[in-house]
Every structure is written in structure tokens, then in C-alpha cells.
N, C-alpha and C positions, 0 to 999 in steps of 0.2 A: 449502638443499634444491634449489632450482631450478638452482643452479650445478652441483650433483652430477648432476642429470639431464642437463644440457647436456654435461657432461664425459663422462658415460657414453655418450651418443649419439655424441659426437665420437670416442670410443675405438672404439665399435662400427663406425662408418663407416670409421675408419682401418683396422681389422682386415679389413673386407670389401674395401677397396681393396688392401690388402697381399696378401690371398689371390688376388684377381683378377690382380694383377701377377705373383705367383709362378706362377699357372696359365699365363699367357701365356708366361712364360720357359720353363716346362717343356715347353709345346707346341712352342715354337721349337726347343728342344734336341732333342726327339723327332723333329721333321721334318728337322732337319739330319743327325741320325744315320741316319734312313731314307734320305735322299738319298745320303749317303756310301756306305751299304750297296748301294744300287741301282747307283751308279757303279762301285764295286769289282766287283760281280757282273758287270756288263756288260764291264768291262775283262778280267776273268779268262776270261769266255766267249769273247771275241774272241781272246785268246791261245791258249786251248784249241783253238778251231776252226782257227786258223792252224797250230798244231802238228800237228793231225790231217791237215790238207791237205798239209802238208810231208811228213809220214810217208807218206801215200798216194802222193804224187808220187815220192818217192825209192824206194818199193817198186815202183811201176809201171815206172820207168826202169831199175831194177836187174834186172827180170825179162826184159829184152829180150835 
């Protein structure tokens, strides 16, 4: 009887630790994806702005 209670408590503790570990892993994955999205967005914005500046410059020099 007592060993069953000890085993049940140990299993419950193990499940709690497992859920906590899975939660940390999920959070780390979410943060990595968010960071990658921010970096990609910044890179694409820089490319777009450079392209727009190049287009303005070529239009301005072509109108002379």
C-alpha cells in the first residue's frame, strides 16, 4: 500500500517535470521562430528600401 503511494507520487512528480521540460522546449522554439521572423523581415525591408532608393535615383538621373 505504501509503496503504491510512493510510486504514484513519483509518477506524478515525473509527469510534472516532463510537462515543465516540454514547456521550456516549446517556448525556446517559439522564441527562435519569432527571432528568425524578425530578422527576415528586417532583411527584406532593407532590400526593399535599397531597391526603392535605386529606382528613385535612376528615375531622377534619367529625367535630366
